N, C-alpha and C positions, 0 to 999 in steps of 0.2 A: 695595398699589395699583400697578397696572401703567400705564406711560405709553408710549404709541406715537406715532411721528412719521410721518406721512403724507408720502410723497415723490411722490405722483402729481400734486400740483398744481403749477402753473407757479411759484407763489411759492416754494414748498418747494424745488423743483428749482434756482431761481435763487440761494436763500440758500447751499445746499450747494455750488454751483458757485463762489459768491463766496468761501465760506470755503476751499474747496480751493485756489483761485488764490492767496489770501492766504498760505496755508501754503507754497505753492511758492515764491511771491516772498520770503518771510521765509527759508525755507531757502536760497535762491540767494544772498540778501544776506548770510546768515550764512557760507555757503561762500566768497563773494567776499571778505568781511572777513578771514576766517581765512587764506585763501589769499593775500591781499595782505599781511597782516602777516608770514606765513611767508616770502614772496618777498622783502620788504623786509629782513628779518633775515638772509637768506642771500645777498642780492644781491652780486655781484662787480664789477659796473660801475655807474656813476651811471645810465645809461640804464635798467638793470634796476630800480634803486631808484625812479626816476620812475614808470615802468610799474606798480610795486608800489603807490605811492601812489594811483594812478588806480583800481587795482582795489578799494581800499577806501576810498572816500570818506567822510570823516567819522570815520575811526578814528585815534585819537591815536597809538596805537602805530606803526601803518604810516607816518604821517607823520614821526614821531620816528626810526625806523630808517632810512627813506629820507634824511633830512636828514643823519644821520650819515654815511651812505655818500656823499652828494654832497659833504659838507665834506671828507671824507678824500681825495677825488680831487686836491685842491690845484689844480684848474683854476679860472681867474678868474671863468668864467661860472657855475660850479656853486655858489659861496659864496652869491650872492643868492637862488638857488633854494633853497639849504638854509635860508636865514633865514626864508623864507616858509613853509616846512614846520614849522620850529621854532615859529613865531608860531602857526600853525594847531594844532599839538599842544598848546601851552600854553594856547591859547583853549578848546579842547575839555576839558582837564583842568587847570584853573587852580590846583589844589592839589597838583599834582605838582612837587616843588621840582627834580627832575631835568631837567624839560623847561625851567624857567627859568634853571637854571644853564648848561645847554648854550646857550640862547639868548643869555644875557649873554655868554659867551666868544665865541660867533660875532659878536655885535654889535662887540665889542671888535676882533676880528681884522678885521671890516670897516671899521674906523676911525670907529666911533660910540661914544666913550667914555661919553657921557651916557646913552645908551639902554642901554649894557651895565651902567652903575652902577645904573640903575632896575631892570633885570631880576634882577641879582645881589642887590640889597636885597631884592627881593620873594622870592627863592629863600631868603635868610637868615631872613626873617620865617617862611617856612614851615618850615624846618630850621635853627633857631638853633644846635643843638649839633653839626651835621654839619661836621666840619673841611674837607672838600673845598670846601663853599660858602664858609666863612669865609676859607680861603686865596684862593680865586678873588676874593672882594670885596675882601680886604685889598691884594692885588697890584693890582686895578684902581684903588683909591683911591690908592695910592702913584704909579702911573703918571700920575695926574691931579694930582699934587703934594700930596695929602692925607696926608702921612706919618704924622701923629700917630694919626689914626683908622685908617689903613691897618695900621699895626704893632699897634694894639690888637686887630684882627680876626685878624691873624697869630698874636699870642701866644695867643689863644683856640684857634686852628687847632692850634698846637703842643701845647697843653695836652690837646686832644682826641685827637691822634694824633702820636706821637713822630716818624713818618717825615717830617714837615715841619720838624723841628729843623735838619737840615743845610741845605736850601735857605733856611730863614729866617735863619740864622747868615750863610750866604754873602751872601745879599741885604743884610743890615744892614751886613755888613762892607764891601761895595763901596760902599754909599751913605754910609758914615761914614769912608771911607779908613783903615780899620783901627785906629780909635780904639776900644779894647775897653770903655771906660766907656760910650760912646755906643752901641755894640753891645748891651751888656747892658740898657742903658735901652730900647732898641727891641724887643728880643725876649725879655727877661727872663734869669733865671739858672737856669732849671730844669736838672735833671741832663742830659736829652738835649741840650739847648742848650750845656751846658758840655762834654759830650763832642764835639759838633760843633766847637765853638771851639777845642778842643785840637788837632783835626785841622787847622783852618785855620792855627793859629798855627805848627804844625810845618812846614807847607808853606811858610810865609813865613820859615822859619829862625829863628823865635823859639821856640827849643827849650826854654829854661828855663821860659817862661810855659806852653808847651804841656804840659810834664811837671808843672807845679804844678796845673793843672786836671785833668789825667788821674790823677795819684796821690791826688787828693782824692775821686775817685769811688769809690762802693762797689763791691766786688767784683762784685756782680750787674750793676751798670751797665757795668763794663768788659766783662763777658762779653757782654752785650747789644749793645754797640758795638765788637765785636771787630775790625771793619773799620777803624774809626778807630784802634784800638790797632795793628794791622798797619802802617797808614800811618805813625804816629809811629815805630813800630819801624824801618821802612825809612829814615826821614830821619835817625834816631839812628845807624844803621849807616853810611849814606852820610857823615855827619859825624864818623865814627870815635869816637863817644861810646859805647863798648862796655859800660861799667859801668851806664849807665843803659838801655841796650838790653837788657841780660841781665835787668834787673829788669822791664821791660815785657813781654819774651817770657815771663818766669815767670809774670806776672800773667795772660797770655793762655793759658798752658799750665801750670797750677800743678803737675801731676803729672809732667811731663817737661821742665819749664822749666830754663834754664841758671843756674848759680850763678858768681858771680865767683870766678876762680881754680880752677875745677873743669872737667874734661872732662865734656861731655854724652854720655850713653849710653856710658860709658867701657867697659862690658863687651860692647856690642852686643846687649844683651837686648831693646831695643825695636827696631821696624821701622826699617830705614834705606832711604833713596831711592837707587837706583842710577842716577837721571837727574840727580843734583845736589841737596843739601839747601840749605835756607834758613837764614839768620841763624846760629845757633850749632849746627846739626846736622851731621853727617858729610857731607861733600861727596866724592863719587866721580866722577871725571872720565869722560865716556862715551868709550867705545873698545871694541876688541876683545882687547887683550892688556895685562894679564892678565884672565881671567874672575874676577868678584868675586861672592861670596855669603856666606850665613851658614851656618856648620857647627853641628850639634847633637851631632855624634860626637866632636869633638876640641874641648877647650876647658880653659882654665886654671882657671876658677872659674864659677859660675853654670851656666847651661845652653846658653850659645852662645858662639861666636867669629867673627871675620871670617876667611874663607878666601880666599886669592889664588891661582890657577891659572894658571901661566905656560906658554905654548906653545912657548917655545924660539925665538921670533921676536924680532927686534931692531927693534921697532916704534919709528918716529920719535916719535910722540906716546905717551909712557908714561902709564898711568892712574894719577895719583896719588890717594892718600887723605888728606884733610885736614879740619881743623875749626878755626874761629875760637874762641877762648877768651878771655873778658874777664879782664883781670888789674889789679892795682894798680900804678900807675907806680913806678918806682924800688924795686921789691922783689925779693928773691931767692926763686927757685923751683927745684924739681927736677923735670925731665920723667922719666917712667918707663913702659915698656910691655912686656908679656910677649909673647913669640913662640915658635912651634915651626916647624921647617922641614924640608922635604925637597926641598932644591935642588940642582941640578946645573949649577953654573955658576961662572966665575971671578969675575964681579962680581955683586953682589947689590944690596940696596936698605938704606937707613939713614933715619933719622928727623932732620928738621930743625925747629928753632923759630925762626920769622921774625917780626921786629917789623912789624906791619902799616903803621904810620905812615911808616917809613923804608925798608921793604923789606930791611933788613939781617938777615942770618941770624946770630941770637943765639947758637945753640949746634947742634951736629951729634953724633950718636951715631955709634959705630963701625958699619961695615957689619955687617948681620945674618949670622950664621954658617950655613954650609950644614950639613944633617943634624944639628939639635940637637933635643933634647927642650925642654921649656919653659925659656926662659932670659929673664932680665930685661936689658933694654936701656935706659940712662938716662943723663941728663947735667944738671948743675946750670947755671942761667943767671939772669941779672938783667934785670929789664924796664927799659926807658928812661924817663927823667923825661919826663912830659907825654904818655906813650902808655899807653893803656888796652887794647890788644889785641895778642895774638900769634896766629900760624898754626902749628899743629902739622901736620906733613906727612911722609908716607912717599914718599920719591923714589928714583929709580935712582942707584946709585954712578956717579960719573963715570967714562966709559969711552970707548975708541975703537970705531969703527963695528963691528969684528969682535969686540968684547968684550961688546956690549951685549945679546946675546941670553941671556935667563933661562929656565930650564926647571925644572919642579917645583912644589911646592905650599908655601904659607906660611900659618901661622895666626896672628893677631893677637888679644890679649885684654887686658883690665885696663889700659888706657891712662890715665895719670893726671898731674896736677900736684900738687906737695906743696910 
């Protein structure tokens, strides 16, 4: 059966015209809404954001994007405008927790804590397991003096996302004036919180407590919170607690970590930094003379050695090669290093062992010889009581100005303490 529509009557033409006009209007509104949303998302200035919201009346996304832009301007007059747009977005899409979360934060910044709490509670009802919401609600409650419920929300936020462990521990620490028992009660004792607390305690010079928490963490947690470990390591080095520092650095770098009484990377088989190492790595002072690098052609053992190329200049700032080594106090050691030289100079270089605590030179080798094959250079020494670290360093032999120029090549390998 075939159906035909006659278009010659006035009624038919009117209907088709109305339909056509409706389609045009809907298309225009759709384009306006899409364009308004796009402009709002890409707006670089608050005025452009407001214009975008006007382009798309009744569009929650455009209102929200415009509100975000206005709030970011930090201009006093823009926050009230942003609040109205947040409210419009939330009213249009009342089940979108993100709109209520942003509204609650803006309300609090605008000095309306009661309205902020109401909006944030609504967001939490919509997204009860979303840590961002729980964190915002918890902080709002604490600022209103409701610590118990506030920290309950924060504990749930930390359980959902460990990134909140550090700020949660810091907040509890400040509010409880460093009372660790109260801090644990406030934010719990989850592994991320323990890691955060270890870092806080280290910065407060409570290193024994920090180490107790840190060393009790499983290896995977130590790896996950390596930045905390590095912070603890830095505090231990600053406090000259080198034995504990060596253990922490070994936990952070199990394959290349230092050991007490041993030189790290003794054969220069691993990469070295020519800009200065950290912790227990080789430290090579920046400078022009001598040039320092790794040799794979000349070595005592293994596959590499350290090569130093002297240009015959009497540089005022000699590029020393050194390393911090953790040691047992009051113990006898022997330093030893192998070298091969093609030097042409009256004065050369030598090794020194220096106590870090006192700065006293504990032992010095004889100056290294010119034009030698692989030769051992060593010296015994005793560590001082109460001191956990020494520096082994290659330095220039004492000389007068006209004797300080060194020319030629020197290879170093297999540096050790025994």
